C-alpha positions in Angstrom: -21.0 4.1 -16.1 -22.0 0.5 -16.5 -21.9 -2.3 -14.0 -19.1 -3.9 -15.9 -17.1 -0.7 -15.7 -17.6 -0.7 -11.9 -16.7 -4.3 -11.6 -13.5 -3.9 -13.7 -12.3 -0.7 -12.1 -9.1 -1.1 -10.1 -10.5 -0.1 -6.7 -14.2 -0.2 -7.2 -14.8 2.5 -4.5 -18.1 3.9 -5.3 -18.9 0.8 -7.2 -18.2 -2.8 -6.1 -15.5 -2.3 -3.6 -13.3 -4.7 -5.6 -9.6 -3.7 -5.7 -6.4 -4.8 -7.4 -4.0 -6.6 -5.1 -0.4 -7.6 -5.6 0.7 -10.7 -3.6 4.3 -10.8 -2.4 6.7 -12.6 -4.6 8.7 -14.0 -1.7 7.6 -16.5 0.9 7.4 -16.1 4.7 5.4 -13.7 6.8 4.0 -11.2 4.3 3.3 -8.7 7.1 6.4 -9.0 9.2 9.0 -9.7 6.6 7.9 -8.0 3.4 9.7 -4.9 2.2 9.1 -2.5 -0.6 11.5 -2.8 -3.4 14.6 -0.6 -3.5 18.3 -0.6 -2.6 19.3 -0.1 1.0 21.6 2.7 -0.1 18.5 4.7 -1.0 17.8 5.3 2.7 20.5 7.9 3.2 19.4 9.7 0.0 15.8 9.7 1.2 16.9 11.1 4.6 18.9 13.9 2.9 16.1 14.8 0.6 13.6 14.8 3.5 15.8 17.2 5.5 16.2 19.6 2.5 12.4 19.6 1.9 11.8 20.4 5.6 14.4 23.2 5.5 12.8 24.7 2.4 9.4 24.5 3.9 10.6 26.2 7.2 12.3 29.0 5.3 9.2 29.6 3.2 7.0 29.7 6.2 9.3 32.1 8.0 9.5 34.5 5.1 5.7 34.4 4.5 5.1 37.1 7.1 1.6 38.4 7.7 0.8 39.8 4.3 -2.5 38.4 3.1 -3.1 41.0 0.5 -3.1 38.5 -2.4 0.0 40.0 -4.1 0.6 38.6 -7.6 4.3 38.3 -7.0 6.0 34.9 -6.9 5.4 31.7 -8.9 1.9 31.9 -10.3 2.0 28.1 -10.9 2.1 27.4 -7.2 -1.2 26.4 -5.5 -3.1 29.3 -4.1 -3.6 29.4 -0.3 -7.3 28.7 -0.7 -6.4 25.4 -2.4 -5.2 23.8 0.8 -6.3 26.1 3.6 -9.1 25.0 5.9 -12.1 27.2 5.8 -13.1 26.7 9.4 -16.7 26.1 8.4 -18.5 23.1 10.0 -18.7 20.5 7.2 -22.2 18.9 7.9 -25.3 19.4 10.0 -26.2 15.8 10.6 -26.1 12.1 9.6 -28.2 9.6 7.7 -27.4 5.9 7.8 -24.3 6.7 9.8 -22.9 8.9 6.9 -22.4 12.7 7.3 -25.1 14.6 5.4 -26.5 18.2 5.2 -23.7 19.8 3.3 -23.4 23.5 2.5 -24.8 24.6 -0.9 -21.4 25.8 -2.2 -18.1 24.4 -3.5 -16.9 23.6 0.0 -20.0 21.5 0.6 -19.6 19.7 -2.6 -16.0 18.8 -1.8 -16.9 17.6 1.7 -19.7 15.5 0.3 -17.4 13.8 -2.3 -14.8 13.0 0.4 -17.2 11.6 2.9 -19.2 9.7 0.3 -16.0 8.2 -1.1 -15.1 7.0 2.4 -18.5 5.3 2.7 -18.5 3.7 -0.7 -15.0 2.3 -0.2 -15.7 0.9 3.3 -16.0 -2.7 4.4 -19.7 -1.9 5.2 -20.4 -2.2 1.4 -20.0 -6.0 1.9 -22.9 -6.1 4.4 -26.3 -6.1 2.7 -28.1 -3.9 5.2 -25.3 -1.4 5.5 -24.9 -1.4 1.7 -28.5 -0.4 1.3 -28.1 2.4 3.8 -25.0 3.7 2.1 -26.4 3.6 -1.4 -29.7 5.3 -0.4 -27.8 8.0 1.4 -25.0 8.7 -1.1 -26.8 8.5 -4.5 -29.8 10.5 -5.8 -33.1 8.6 -5.3 -33.4 7.6 -8.9 -29.8 6.5 -9.3 -30.0 4.5 -6.0 -33.1 2.7 -7.1 -31.5 1.6 -10.4 -28.0 0.8 -9.0 -28.8 -1.0 -5.8 -30.0 -4.3 -7.5 -26.8 -4.3 -9.6 -24.6 -3.8 -6.6 -26.5 -6.5 -4.6 -25.9 -8.9 -7.5 -22.1 -8.2 -7.5 -21.6 -8.3 -3.8 -23.5 -11.6 -3.4 -21.6 -13.3 -6.2 -19.7 -16.1 -4.6 -16.9 -16.1 -7.2 -16.2 -12.4 -6.6 -16.2 -12.8 -2.8 -13.9 -15.9 -3.1 -11.5 -14.0 -5.3 -10.8 -11.4 -2.5 -10.7 -14.1 0.2 -14.1 -13.6 1.8 -16.7 -16.2 2.7 -19.8 -16.5 0.5 -21.8 -14.3 3.0 -19.2 -11.5 2.7 -17.5 -12.0 6.0 -13.9 -12.7 6.7 -12.6 -16.2 7.4 -12.2 -17.2 11.0 -9.1 -15.6 12.5 -8.8 -12.8 9.9 -10.0 -9.2 9.6 -11.3 -7.7 6.4 -10.0 -4.2 5.8 -11.4 -1.8 3.2 -10.8 1.9 3.9 -10.5 5.0 1.8 -8.3 7.9 3.1 -8.9 11.2 1.2 -5.8 13.2 0.5 -7.4 16.1 -1.4 -10.3 17.3 -3.4 -10.7 19.7 -6.4 -13.8 21.2 -7.9 -13.6 21.1 -11.7 -17.1 22.5 -12.4 -19.8 24.1 -10.3 -23.3 25.5 -10.6 -26.0 25.8 -8.0 -27.5 22.5 -9.1 -24.5 20.4 -10.2 -20.9 20.0 -9.3 -18.0 17.9 -10.4 -15.4 17.0 -7.8 -12.2 15.1 -8.0 -11.2 13.1 -4.9 -7.6 12.0 -4.7 -7.1 9.2 -2.1 -5.1 6.3 -0.9 -6.9 3.0 0.0 -6.2 0.0 2.2 -7.7 -3.3 1.1 -7.2 -6.9 2.1 -7.3 -9.5 4.9 -5.1 -9.4 7.9 -4.5 -12.5 10.0 -2.8 -15.9 9.9 -3.2 -17.7 6.6 -4.3 -14.6 4.6 -3.7 -15.0 0.8 -4.8 -11.4 0.2 -2.7 -9.3 2.6 -3.6 -5.7 3.2 -2.1 -3.5 0.4 -2.1 0.2 -0.4 -3.3 1.8 -3.6 -3.8 5.3 -5.0 -6.7 6.5 -7.0 -8.6 9.6 -8.2 -12.3 9.4 -8.5 -14.4 12.1 -10.2 -17.8 12.4 -8.7 -20.8 14.0 -10.5 -23.0 15.6 -7.8 -26.5 17.0 -7.9 -28.2 19.3 -5.4 -31.3 17.2 -4.4 -33.5 17.7 -1.3 -31.2 20.3 0.2 -28.1 18.2 -0.1 -25.4 17.0 -2.5 -25.9 13.5 -3.9 -23.9 11.4 -6.4 -25.3 10.7 -9.9 -22.2 9.1 -11.4 -18.4 8.7 -11.0 -15.3 7.8 -12.9 -12.1 6.3 -11.4 -8.5 6.3 -12.5 -5.2 5.2 -11.0 -2.9 7.7 -9.2 -1.2 10.0 -8.7 1.0 7.5 -7.0 3.9 8.7 -4.7 7.3 6.9 -4.5 7.2 4.2 -1.9 9.5 4.5 1.2 11.7 1.6 2.3 9.7 0.6 5.3 9.0 -2.8 6.8 5.4 -3.9 6.5 3.6 -4.3 9.8 2.6 -7.6 11.3 -1.0 -8.8 10.8 -1.8 -8.2 14.5 -0.5 -4.6 14.3 -2.5 -3.9 11.1 -5.7 -5.4 12.6 -5.2 -3.4 15.9 -4.6 -0.2 14.0 -7.8 -0.5 11.9 -9.9 -1.3 15.0 -8.5 1.5 17.1 -8.1 4.3 14.7 -11.5 5.7 13.5 -12.3 7.7 10.5 -12.9 11.5 10.1 -15.5 13.8 8.8 -13.8 15.6 6.0 -14.2 19.3 5.2 -12.5 22.0 3.3 
């Protein structure tokens, strides 16, 4: 994947960190007054649908019983229990550069690596030179890291790029504002696996923007799926390449956007997770 592809990708997670943002069309406080589109009458419908879904889920859970025999009865198109069930295995043994490392040499380990690496590559730390070097050296294979790091340094130090997302030329947020760039994994899927290589799809939502008074790039939510090519190197999974695409994107709820202060406080107080299957 070329640098240009990384720079033009919608979210840039795993590449430049650049993301597509949509500014509100109406004036006023974009955090306290903005609402998602939709008619007010849709609220009651959403409520009814939500209740029905919960009832169906409760009935299905009650009828599941204790049979774990793997019977072939039922809808074969439904996800298997192993698709979403936690394994209970510890995801990693240690950390390098503040990033979880030491993954199991199996499909679960590859999925955990893809999720944690996606979080690191989509973080605000990628806009800090020292932290960016740590992340790239930890996430990528040594040969890929050596070739990609100069390209990433060039992009992240480009004043026009930083200005376009509202940051100062040194990659910091303007005074009185907080820069937010966070990836929240929703699920992973292994599409190919050998003892030396794995391909893992990571579906996630992301937060990106600036919170604070005067922000012209308010924090927005986006949905992406990134496919990571992983290689088993030095007793761990490392990234060799990736491809990103939009979605799947869920239907937005009719909820009032939080204030800038609430958004900043949430990001500062709620830490991330170590992800595992």
